[in-house]
N, C-alpha and C positions, 0 to 999 in steps of 0.2 A: 870097309866101314868109312874111311876118310872120303872115298869117292861119293858114297851115299850122302854124306853131310854136305859135300860141295854141290851136289846136284840139288839138294834141298835149298841151300843158300841161293843158288842161281835161280831157282823157281820163285823163291820168296822175293828176290830182287826184281825179277821180271814182273811179278804181280804188283810190287810197289811202283814200278815205272808206269805200268798201265794205269794204276790208281791216280798217280800224279798227272799223267797225260789227260785223263778224263776230267780231273778237277780243273786243270788249266783250260781245257776246251770249254767246259761249262761256264767258267768265269768269263771267258771271251764271249760266249753266247749271251750272257747277261748284258754285257756292255754293248754288243752289237744290236741286240734286240731293243734296248732302250734308245739307242741312237736312231735306229730305223723308225721306231714309233714316233720319236720326237720330230724327225724330219718329214714324215709323211702323214702322221696321224692315223695310220692304218693299224688296227689292233691285231692283225695277223702277225705282225712283228713281235708281239708279246708272247706268242706260244713257246718259243725256245726259252725265253726268260722264265716262264712259269715252270717248265720242265726242269731247268737248271736249279731253280730255287728249291725245288722239292728234293732233288738228287744230291746236290752238293754237300749238305750237312752230313749225310751218311758217308760220303766219300772221305770227308775230313776225319770222321770217326774211324773208318777203316785204316787210314794212313797212321793215325795215332796208335791204334792197336798194333799195327805192324812195326811201328817205331819202338814199341815196348818201353824199356828203361833208358833209351837213348835220348838224353835231355836235349842235346843239340838238334836232333831230328824232330823232336816234339816242338821245339821252339821255332824251327823253320815252318812246320805245319801251322802253328799258331799265327805266325806272321803272314803266311799265304792266305789263311782264312780271314784274317783281319783286313787284308787288302781286298779280298773278294767281297767282304761286307761293305767296304767303302764304295766299290763299284756298284753293288746292288742298291745302295741308298742314294 
C-alpha cells in the first residue's frame, strides 16, 4: 500500500515536472519568436508565438490543479504566469 502511494506520488511529480518544462519552453518560444520577428520582419517567426499563446494558459491551469491546496505552489505558478504575460506583451 505504501509503495503504491509512493509510485503515484512519483508519477504525479514527474507529470508536474513535464508541465513546468513545457510552460517554460513555451514562454521562451514567445520571447524568441518576438525577437526573431522584430529583427527580421519575417512573420514565419510568429508561428511558435501563436502556438505558445494558445497552449500556455491551459498548462498554467494544469499546474494549478496539480498544486491543489499547496498555497506556495500556486503562488509560484501565479508568479511564473505573470512573468510569461510580461514577455508576451
